[in-house]
Structure formats: C-alpha cells, structure tokens
N, CA and C atoms as a LAMMPS dump frame, in Angstrom:
ITEM: TIMESTEP
0
ITEM: NUMBER OF ATOMS
519
ITEM: BOX BOUNDS ff ff ff
-5.0000000000000000e+02 5.0000000000000000e+02
-5.0000000000000000e+02 5.0000000000000000e+02
-5.0000000000000000e+02 5.0000000000000000e+02
ITEM: ATOMS id mol type element x y z
1 1 1 N -180.065 344.917 252.209
2 1 2 C -179.149 345.993 252.554
3 1 3 C -178.494 346.584 251.305
4 2 1 N -178.077 345.7 250.393
5 2 2 C -177.409 346.163 249.178
6 2 3 C -178.346 347.025 248.342
7 3 1 N -179.625 346.66 248.258
8 3 2 C -180.566 347.448 247.481
9 3 3 C -180.728 348.838 248.059
10 4 1 N -180.72 348.962 249.387
11 4 2 C -180.815 350.278 250.009
12 4 3 C -179.636 351.143 249.621
13 5 1 N -178.429 350.574 249.673
14 5 2 C -177.237 351.343 249.329
15 5 3 C -177.298 351.794 247.887
16 6 1 N -177.718 350.898 246.989
17 6 2 C -177.773 351.232 245.573
18 6 3 C -178.776 352.347 245.303
19 7 1 N -179.914 352.321 245.97
20 7 2 C -180.943 353.309 245.698
21 7 3 C -180.537 354.7 246.16
22 8 1 N -179.655 354.787 247.142
23 8 2 C -179.216 356.089 247.625
24 8 3 C -178.09 356.662 246.781
25 9 1 N -177.365 355.83 246.059
26 9 2 C -176.237 356.289 245.271
27 9 3 C -176.676 356.45 243.816
28 10 1 N -176.94 357.672 243.412
29 10 2 C -177.418 357.934 242.06
30 10 3 C -176.358 357.637 241.007
31 11 1 N -175.087 357.59 241.407
32 11 2 C -174.005 357.319 240.47
33 11 3 C -173.748 355.835 240.282
34 12 1 N -174.422 354.986 241.039
35 12 2 C -174.162 353.552 240.979
36 12 3 C -174.496 353.021 239.594
37 13 1 N -173.538 352.45 238.918
38 13 2 C -173.696 351.968 237.558
39 13 3 C -173.959 350.458 237.554
40 14 1 N -174.782 349.978 236.631
41 14 2 C -175.014 348.529 236.537
42 14 3 C -173.709 347.769 236.288
43 15 1 N -172.801 348.363 235.512
44 15 2 C -171.526 347.704 235.242
45 15 3 C -170.704 347.566 236.521
46 16 1 N -170.73 348.585 237.372
47 16 2 C -170.012 348.501 238.647
48 16 3 C -170.625 347.433 239.53
49 17 1 N -171.938 347.355 239.544
50 17 2 C -172.614 346.328 240.333
51 17 3 C -172.232 344.94 239.824
52 18 1 N -172.163 344.785 238.5
53 18 2 C -171.771 343.503 237.915
54 18 3 C -170.341 343.147 238.303
55 19 1 N -169.446 344.134 238.285
56 19 2 C -168.064 343.897 238.684
57 19 3 C -167.984 343.419 240.129
58 20 1 N -168.648 344.124 241.032
59 20 2 C -168.594 343.768 242.449
60 20 3 C -169.175 342.38 242.668
61 21 1 N -170.306 342.102 242.046
62 21 2 C -170.938 340.784 242.193
63 21 3 C -169.977 339.692 241.742
64 22 1 N -169.369 339.888 240.575
65 22 2 C -168.445 338.902 240.034
66 22 3 C -167.229 338.721 240.945
67 23 1 N -166.682 339.825 241.444
68 23 2 C -165.497 339.738 242.304
69 23 3 C -165.811 339.051 243.623
70 24 1 N -166.964 339.345 244.201
71 24 2 C -167.345 338.676 245.446
72 24 3 C -167.514 337.18 245.224
73 25 1 N -168.092 336.798 244.091
74 25 2 C -168.212 335.375 243.766
75 25 3 C -166.833 334.742 243.597
76 26 1 N -165.939 335.443 242.915
77 26 2 C -164.574 334.923 242.739
78 26 3 C -163.883 334.738 244.085
79 27 1 N -164.043 335.733 244.969
80 27 2 C -163.4 335.639 246.277
81 27 3 C -163.983 334.497 247.089
82 28 1 N -165.278 334.297 246.986
83 28 2 C -165.92 333.202 247.703
84 28 3 C -165.348 331.865 247.242
85 29 1 N -165.207 331.708 245.912
86 29 2 C -164.643 330.475 245.373
87 29 3 C -163.152 330.375 245.671
88 30 1 N -162.467 331.503 245.734
89 30 2 C -161.026 331.503 245.998
90 30 3 C -160.723 331.029 247.407
91 31 1 N -161.606 331.314 248.349
92 31 2 C -161.375 330.861 249.729
93 31 3 C -161.283 329.353 249.747
94 32 1 N -162.174 328.685 249.045
95 32 2 C -162.139 327.231 248.979
96 32 3 C -160.869 326.771 248.287
97 33 1 N -160.492 327.439 247.214
98 33 2 C -159.294 327.066 246.467
99 33 3 C -158.04 327.298 247.301
100 34 1 N -157.991 328.407 248.048
101 34 2 C -156.812 328.7 248.862
102 34 3 C -156.592 327.633 249.918
103 35 1 N -157.663 327.038 250.394
104 35 2 C -157.511 325.981 251.374
105 35 3 C -156.802 324.785 250.754
106 36 1 N -156.966 324.604 249.447
107 36 2 C -156.344 323.492 248.767
108 36 3 C -154.985 323.852 248.188
109 37 1 N -154.772 325.097 247.851
110 37 2 C -153.557 325.529 247.161
111 37 3 C -152.885 326.635 247.966
112 38 1 N -151.875 326.309 248.721
113 38 2 C -151.176 327.283 249.551
114 38 3 C -149.909 327.817 248.899
115 39 1 N -149.7 327.544 247.616
116 39 2 C -148.485 328.002 246.965
117 39 3 C -148.476 329.53 246.878
118 40 1 N -147.297 330.149 247.054
119 40 2 C -147.223 331.603 247.002
120 40 3 C -147.618 332.15 245.637
121 41 1 N -147.526 331.327 244.61
122 41 2 C -147.865 331.755 243.255
123 41 3 C -149.366 331.977 243.081
124 42 1 N -150.179 331.419 243.984
125 42 2 C -151.626 331.512 243.815
126 42 3 C -152.182 332.863 244.248
127 43 1 N -151.397 333.685 244.897
128 43 2 C -151.903 334.969 245.388
129 43 3 C -152.207 335.948 244.262
130 44 1 N -151.205 336.705 243.814
131 44 2 C -151.435 337.77 242.839
132 44 3 C -150.318 337.756 241.825
133 45 1 N -150.647 337.495 240.601
134 45 2 C -149.624 337.393 239.558
135 45 3 C -149.303 338.746 238.915
136 46 1 N -150.2 339.71 239.031
137 46 2 C -149.997 341.013 238.407
138 46 3 C -149.383 341.965 239.44
139 47 1 N -148.069 342.145 239.399
140 47 2 C -147.356 342.92 240.413
141 47 3 C -147.206 344.395 240.076
142 48 1 N -147.869 344.866 239.028
143 48 2 C -147.714 346.25 238.615
144 48 3 C -148.532 347.227 239.452
145 49 1 N -149.461 346.739 240.234
146 49 2 C -150.357 347.617 240.98
147 49 3 C -149.812 347.901 242.367
148 50 1 N -150.178 349.034 242.892
149 50 2 C -149.713 349.506 244.193
150 50 3 C -150.195 348.563 245.301
151 51 1 N -149.44 348.505 246.381
152 51 2 C -149.845 347.711 247.547
153 51 3 C -151.054 348.371 248.202
154 52 1 N -151.903 347.563 248.811
155 52 2 C -153.102 348.07 249.466
156 52 3 C -152.819 349.191 250.45
157 53 1 N -151.723 349.086 251.19
158 53 2 C -151.391 350.096 252.202
159 53 3 C -151.026 351.448 251.581
160 54 1 N -150.613 351.45 250.322
161 54 2 C -150.205 352.697 249.659
162 54 3 C -151.282 353.247 248.725
163 55 1 N -152.418 352.584 248.667
164 55 2 C -153.465 352.995 247.737
165 55 3 C -154.167 354.262 248.208
166 56 1 N -154.404 355.161 247.257
167 56 2 C -155.282 356.316 247.445
168 56 3 C -156.122 356.417 246.178
169 57 1 N -157.192 357.171 246.224
170 57 2 C -158.037 357.363 245.044
171 57 3 C -157.198 357.93 243.9
172 58 1 N -156.32 358.87 244.202
173 58 2 C -155.493 359.501 243.171
174 58 3 C -154.494 358.516 242.576
175 59 1 N -153.883 357.684 243.42
176 59 2 C -152.936 356.681 242.924
177 59 3 C -153.668 355.69 242.027
178 60 1 N -154.872 355.287 242.428
179 60 2 C -155.667 354.376 241.608
180 60 3 C -155.962 354.973 240.243
181 61 1 N -156.361 356.239 240.23
182 61 2 C -156.659 356.916 238.964
183 61 3 C -155.413 356.997 238.086
184 62 1 N -154.284 357.319 238.689
185 62 2 C -153.025 357.422 237.944
186 62 3 C -152.644 356.069 237.342
187 63 1 N -152.752 355.007 238.137
188 63 2 C -152.342 353.696 237.64
189 63 3 C -153.299 353.168 236.572
190 64 1 N -154.584 353.428 236.724
191 64 2 C -155.535 353.017 235.691
192 64 3 C -155.24 353.779 234.4
193 65 1 N -154.949 355.075 234.51
194 65 2 C -154.574 355.864 233.331
195 65 3 C -153.338 355.306 232.646
196 66 1 N -152.361 354.919 233.433
197 66 2 C -151.145 354.323 232.862
198 66 3 C -151.462 352.998 232.178
199 67 1 N -152.357 352.225 232.78
200 67 2 C -152.754 350.961 232.176
201 67 3 C -153.477 351.197 230.846
202 68 1 N -154.38 352.161 230.806
203 68 2 C -155.101 352.466 229.564
204 68 3 C -154.112 352.857 228.463
205 69 1 N -153.036 353.548 228.832
206 69 2 C -152.036 353.955 227.834
207 69 3 C -151.362 352.753 227.17
208 70 1 N -151.426 351.577 227.781
209 70 2 C -150.821 350.377 227.181
210 70 3 C -151.733 349.725 226.152
211 71 1 N -152.988 350.158 226.096
212 71 2 C -153.93 349.568 225.145
213 71 3 C -153.539 349.943 223.73
214 72 1 N -153.699 349.034 222.837
215 72 2 C -153.38 349.269 221.433
216 72 3 C -154.617 349.81 220.728
217 73 1 N -154.891 351.106 220.965
218 73 2 C -156.006 351.773 220.309
219 73 3 C -155.461 352.979 219.552
220 74 1 N -156.197 353.383 218.529
221 74 2 C -155.752 354.508 217.707
222 74 3 C -155.747 355.797 218.526
223 75 1 N -154.858 356.733 218.171
224 75 2 C -154.767 357.993 218.919
225 75 3 C -156.021 358.866 218.818
226 76 1 N -156.922 358.559 217.878
227 76 2 C -158.147 359.362 217.758
228 76 3 C -159.072 359.153 218.952
229 77 1 N -158.868 358.084 219.714
230 77 2 C -159.685 357.84 220.897
231 77 3 C -159.189 358.707 222.048
232 78 1 N -160.048 359.578 222.517
233 78 2 C -159.741 360.397 223.685
234 78 3 C -160.609 359.885 224.828
235 79 1 N -160.126 360.078 226.046
236 79 2 C -160.915 359.609 227.178
237 79 3 C -160.743 360.526 228.374
238 80 1 N -161.731 360.468 229.217
239 80 2 C -161.625 361.109 230.522
240 80 3 C -161.81 360.009 231.552
241 81 1 N -161.046 360.084 232.604
242 81 2 C -161.065 359.068 233.651
243 81 3 C -161.343 359.75 234.965
244 82 1 N -162.287 359.225 235.708
245 82 2 C -162.587 359.817 237.002
246 82 3 C -163.096 358.783 237.983
247 83 1 N -162.89 359.11 239.231
248 83 2 C -163.341 358.288 240.353
249 83 3 C -164.833 358.508 240.532
250 84 1 N -165.592 357.418 240.688
251 84 2 C -167.029 357.514 240.903
252 84 3 C -167.38 357.502 242.388
253 85 1 N -166.983 356.436 243.09
254 85 2 C -167.328 356.264 244.498
255 85 3 C -166.649 355.003 245.016
256 86 1 N -166.748 354.767 246.298
257 86 2 C -166.261 353.52 246.88
258 86 3 C -167.431 352.814 247.551
259 87 1 N -167.337 351.494 247.619
260 87 2 C -168.341 350.694 248.305
261 87 3 C -167.631 349.761 249.281
262 88 1 N -168.289 349.511 250.384
263 88 2 C -167.735 348.654 251.424
264 88 3 C -168.485 347.328 251.473
265 89 1 N -167.757 346.264 251.551
266 89 2 C -168.309 344.934 251.784
267 89 3 C -167.622 344.407 253.041
268 90 1 N -168.024 343.253 253.485
269 90 2 C -167.495 342.721 254.739
270 90 3 C -165.974 342.575 254.714
271 91 1 N -165.442 342.018 253.625
272 91 2 C -164.004 341.739 253.554
273 91 3 C -163.264 342.548 252.496
274 92 1 N -163.953 343.49 251.842
275 92 2 C -163.349 344.234 250.744
276 92 3 C -163.851 345.67 250.709
277 93 1 N -162.997 346.542 250.201
278 93 2 C -163.409 347.89 249.831
279 93 3 C -163.174 347.997 248.333
280 94 1 N -164.197 348.445 247.614
281 94 2 C -164.114 348.573 246.167
282 94 3 C -164.132 350.047 245.79
283 95 1 N -163.157 350.452 244.969
284 95 2 C -163.082 351.813 244.461
285 95 3 C -163.455 351.771 242.977
286 96 1 N -164.472 352.523 242.613
287 96 2 C -165.04 352.481 241.274
288 96 3 C -164.598 353.691 240.457
289 97 1 N -164.173 353.427 239.222
290 97 2 C -163.731 354.461 238.293
291 97 3 C -164.432 354.263 236.954
292 98 1 N -164.543 355.345 236.21
293 98 2 C -165.105 355.272 234.871
294 98 3 C -164.176 355.986 233.906
295 99 1 N -163.882 355.318 232.798
296 99 2 C -163.158 355.938 231.692
297 99 3 C -164.158 356.055 230.547
298 100 1 N -164.413 357.276 230.091
299 100 2 C -165.381 357.514 229.016
300 100 3 C -164.6 357.887 227.756
301 101 1 N -164.786 357.082 226.714
302 101 2 C -164.051 357.228 225.463
303 101 3 C -164.934 357.817 224.374
304 102 1 N -164.317 358.603 223.488
305 102 2 C -164.995 359.105 222.3
306 102 3 C -163.937 359.409 221.243
307 103 1 N -164.425 359.671 220.042
308 103 2 C -163.525 360.005 218.933
309 103 3 C -163.97 361.335 218.32
310 104 1 N -163.779 362.44 219.037
311 104 2 C -164.217 363.734 218.508
312 104 3 C -163.356 364.17 217.327
313 105 1 N -163.992 364.903 216.433
314 105 2 C -163.274 365.5 215.302
315 105 3 C -163.666 366.968 215.233
316 106 1 N -162.943 367.746 214.448
317 106 2 C -163.289 369.173 214.334
318 106 3 C -164.649 369.36 213.661
319 107 1 N -165.018 368.465 212.77
320 107 2 C -166.31 368.56 212.088
321 107 3 C -167.454 368.049 212.962
322 108 1 N -167.155 367.11 213.844
323 108 2 C -168.183 366.517 214.695
324 108 3 C -167.598 366.3 216.102
325 109 1 N -167.497 367.386 216.872
326 109 2 C -166.842 367.281 218.173
327 109 3 C -167.637 366.475 219.213
328 110 1 N -168.944 366.406 219.04
329 110 2 C -169.745 365.645 219.988
330 110 3 C -170.268 364.413 219.28
331 111 1 N -169.742 363.277 219.69
332 111 2 C -170.163 361.999 219.131
333 111 3 C -170.546 361.079 220.276
334 112 1 N -170.809 359.836 219.943
335 112 2 C -171.139 358.862 220.969
336 112 3 C -169.966 358.573 221.877
337 113 1 N -170.284 358.026 223.034
338 113 2 C -169.246 357.65 223.991
339 113 3 C -169.396 356.185 224.355
340 114 1 N -168.306 355.623 224.805
341 114 2 C -168.283 354.258 225.328
342 114 3 C -167.493 354.303 226.624
343 115 1 N -168.017 353.674 227.648
344 115 2 C -167.351 353.706 228.951
345 115 3 C -166.752 352.351 229.311
346 116 1 N -165.672 352.427 230.04
347 116 2 C -165.058 351.246 230.637
348 116 3 C -165.04 351.509 232.132
349 117 1 N -165.589 350.578 232.892
350 117 2 C -165.686 350.722 234.344
351 117 3 C -164.627 349.859 235.007
352 118 1 N -163.912 350.472 235.94
353 118 2 C -162.851 349.79 236.672
354 118 3 C -163.229 349.688 238.141
355 119 1 N -162.802 348.606 238.758
356 119 2 C -162.933 348.467 240.203
357 119 3 C -161.575 348.072 240.751
358 120 1 N -161.132 348.823 241.746
359 120 2 C -159.93 348.478 242.486
360 120 3 C -160.41 347.823 243.776
361 121 1 N -159.969 346.616 243.998
362 121 2 C -160.406 345.801 245.122
363 121 3 C -159.298 345.754 246.169
364 122 1 N -159.618 346.261 247.359
365 122 2 C -158.655 346.208 248.462
366 122 3 C -159.221 345.278 249.531
367 123 1 N -158.49 344.235 249.794
368 123 2 C -158.924 343.256 250.782
369 123 3 C -158.729 343.802 252.193
370 124 1 N -159.694 343.495 253.044
371 124 2 C -159.587 343.87 254.459
372 124 3 C -158.976 342.739 255.274
373 125 1 N -158.793 341.568 254.653
374 125 2 C -158.29 340.413 255.398
375 125 3 C -156.901 339.96 254.954
376 126 1 N -156.532 340.256 253.708
377 126 2 C -155.197 339.89 253.23
378 126 3 C -154.191 340.941 253.694
379 127 1 N -152.911 340.586 253.735
380 127 2 C -151.893 341.578 254.116
381 127 3 C -151.926 342.798 253.201
382 128 1 N -151.814 343.974 253.797
383 128 2 C -151.874 345.222 253.037
384 128 3 C -150.626 345.458 252.194
385 129 1 N -149.652 344.575 252.312
386 129 2 C -148.453 344.681 251.483
387 129 3 C -148.668 344.06 250.102
388 130 1 N -149.764 343.312 249.935
389 130 2 C -150.078 342.719 248.636
390 130 3 C -150.643 343.791 247.701
391 131 1 N -150.423 343.622 246.396
392 131 2 C -150.985 344.584 245.442
393 131 3 C -152.513 344.54 245.438
394 132 1 N -153.109 345.67 245.121
395 132 2 C -154.563 345.718 244.963
396 132 3 C -154.927 344.896 243.724
397 133 1 N -156.169 344.47 243.666
398 133 2 C -156.659 343.767 242.485
399 133 3 C -157.471 344.759 241.663
400 134 1 N -157.29 344.718 240.35
401 134 2 C -157.997 345.627 239.456
402 134 3 C -158.708 344.8 238.399
403 135 1 N -159.957 345.16 238.145
404 135 2 C -160.758 344.491 237.131
405 135 3 C -161.553 345.55 236.389
406 136 1 N -161.977 345.225 235.163
407 136 2 C -162.775 346.186 234.413
408 136 3 C -163.809 345.478 233.566
409 137 1 N -164.798 346.264 233.171
410 137 2 C -165.889 345.777 232.332
411 137 3 C -166.23 346.883 231.343
412 138 1 N -166.514 346.499 230.116
413 138 2 C -166.878 347.466 229.084
414 138 3 C -168.386 347.689 229.168
415 139 1 N -168.785 348.927 229.011
416 139 2 C -170.198 349.301 229.068
417 139 3 C -171.072 348.341 228.271
418 140 1 N -172.184 347.958 228.867
419 140 2 C -173.208 347.086 228.291
420 140 3 C -172.729 345.653 228.052
421 141 1 N -171.6 345.29 228.614
422 141 2 C -171.098 343.924 228.532
423 141 3 C -171.108 343.303 229.917
424 142 1 N -170.985 342.015 229.982
425 142 2 C -171.003 341.332 231.274
426 142 3 C -169.669 340.684 231.619
427 143 1 N -168.801 340.539 230.632
428 143 2 C -167.536 339.855 230.856
429 143 3 C -166.581 340.743 231.65
430 144 1 N -166.087 340.211 232.754
431 144 2 C -165.15 340.943 233.604
432 144 3 C -163.73 340.611 233.158
433 145 1 N -162.924 341.656 232.953
434 145 2 C -161.552 341.498 232.484
435 145 3 C -160.572 341.839 233.596
436 146 1 N -159.393 341.244 233.52
437 146 2 C -158.334 341.492 234.483
438 146 3 C -157.107 342.007 233.735
439 147 1 N -156.579 343.184 234.114
440 147 2 C -155.359 343.67 233.474
441 147 3 C -154.243 342.625 233.557
442 148 1 N -153.526 342.471 232.476
443 148 2 C -152.45 341.487 232.436
444 148 3 C -152.917 340.132 231.937
445 149 1 N -154.229 339.927 231.901
446 149 2 C -154.78 338.663 231.417
447 149 3 C -155.695 338.862 230.219
448 150 1 N -156.032 340.107 229.922
449 150 2 C -156.925 340.419 228.809
450 150 3 C -156.25 341.426 227.902
451 151 1 N -156.329 341.173 226.622
452 151 2 C -155.84 342.145 225.649
453 151 3 C -157.031 342.996 225.221
454 152 1 N -156.961 344.29 225.52
455 152 2 C -158.082 345.176 225.22
456 152 3 C -158.239 345.323 223.718
457 153 1 N -159.489 345.314 223.259
458 153 2 C -159.799 345.441 221.838
459 153 3 C -160.496 346.772 221.563
460 154 1 N -159.948 347.528 220.654
461 154 2 C -160.543 348.803 220.256
462 154 3 C -161.969 348.594 219.742
463 155 1 N -162.205 347.457 219.131
464 155 2 C -163.523 347.119 218.584
465 155 3 C -164.601 347.168 219.668
466 156 1 N -164.251 346.854 220.889
467 156 2 C -165.239 346.881 221.98
468 156 3 C -165.817 348.285 222.134
469 157 1 N -164.98 349.299 222.056
470 157 2 C -165.443 350.678 222.168
471 157 3 C -166.328 351.048 220.973
472 158 1 N -165.854 350.705 219.783
473 158 2 C -166.614 351.01 218.568
474 158 3 C -167.973 350.314 218.588
475 159 1 N -168.011 349.086 219.068
476 159 2 C -169.276 348.343 219.128
477 159 3 C -170.283 349.005 220.057
478 160 1 N -169.819 349.507 221.201
479 160 2 C -170.72 350.182 222.142
480 160 3 C -171.304 351.431 221.488
481 161 1 N -170.454 352.223 220.862
482 161 2 C -170.934 353.453 220.212
483 161 3 C -171.889 353.121 219.07
484 162 1 N -171.561 352.121 218.29
485 162 2 C -172.439 351.723 217.19
486 162 3 C -173.792 351.242 217.721
487 163 1 N -173.798 350.468 218.782
488 163 2 C -175.053 349.989 219.373
489 163 3 C -175.909 351.149 219.858
490 164 1 N -175.286 352.12 220.491
491 164 2 C -176.027 353.292 220.966
492 164 3 C -176.604 354.086 219.79
493 165 1 N -175.82 354.228 218.73
494 165 2 C -176.278 354.949 217.545
495 165 3 C -177.46 354.238 216.91
496 166 1 N -177.395 352.926 216.794
497 166 2 C -178.495 352.157 216.232
498 166 3 C -179.743 352.263 217.098
499 167 1 N -179.552 352.24 218.409
500 167 2 C -180.688 352.366 219.319
501 167 3 C -181.341 353.74 219.18
502 168 1 N -180.526 354.787 219.107
503 168 2 C -181.071 356.14 218.931
504 168 3 C -181.84 356.249 217.617
505 169 1 N -181.294 355.675 216.557
506 169 2 C -181.96 355.706 215.255
507 169 3 C -183.285 354.951 215.309
508 170 1 N -183.286 353.828 215.978
509 170 2 C -184.513 353.025 216.078
510 170 3 C -185.591 353.748 216.896
511 171 1 N -185.153 354.553 217.84
512 171 2 C -186.102 355.275 218.687
513 171 3 C -186.403 356.667 218.124
514 172 1 N -185.746 357.033 217.036
515 172 2 C -185.935 358.347 216.378
516 172 3 C -185.672 359.502 217.339
517 173 1 N -184.556 359.417 218.053
518 173 2 C -184.209 360.494 218.989
519 173 3 C -183.368 361.542 218.323
C-alpha cells in the first residue's frame, strides 16, 4: 500500500520517507516503553510547538520558520520554506515541509542548494491538547534530529552543497 501512495506522489522525497519510517519505528517502541513508564515527564519535553488541535499547515510553516531562526548560521544563508504534502498512517498524520538553503551573492546568484526536510507528527490517538512532534533530516543524510535536542550545524548545509558540486564535477555536467 505504501509503495502505491509513494508512486502517485511525485513530490515524495526520500528524506521524508526516511523521517516517517523512523518516527513510526520510534512510536512502535514508545508504546512498549509507555507501558513501563507512566510518568508525565515521558510524554513531550519540547513545549514550544502548537497543540495538535490548533495545528494548521500555515501554523506549522510559521513555527518551523521561527525554529530555523534560532539556528546559529551566518546571515549569508537564505532559505525558502514551503509545505510539501501530508501523509496519513493508522495512528498519525504527518505534515511534510522543505527548507531549501543557499548562499547567493551578486556575482553568483545561482549556486548550489541544500535542503532540510521537516515532518510535523500529529497523533490520532494521543490527546489533541499535547504539542505536535517535529523532526527534521538534512538532505542526503539519514540521522533524524529533534528540535530542542539537536544543535544545528551550518557545516551540514555546506557539506551537502560541496557534495553536490563534487558530484557534478565528476559527471562533467
């Protein structure tokens, strides 16, 4: 079923698929953990995100933009952020966003880009008064990051652009 959905959505990104896969695995393991740990502290430690009941695509985009503004990156990095699509799973709805970064200059306005993919996870089974969960992955990487638990590194963006440049050079494009 999942393969059918992916083949119909031309915008479906491998990074988004990796995020969803990782989050579903985390939730599967969390169910077992929740049975053992009923402390209120085990729910959601990052309280900066909107409650599930108040979430909209626009609110998600606004909050992700605000989160990106907290990153310690040089002002030469410009980005565009946009909503890609949503996907439905049995117990979750995932809202996918992409932030595309570049460092344009007046001499070279079109340069390489590096994307960061975000997923906002809204549970269909937890109370809608709880904050949404947000996770992100940097283009061509597999490690899933959680806001509030990961310090974003500007080097990650530079590495993606450098890798793309090296690949283009190797292919003589």
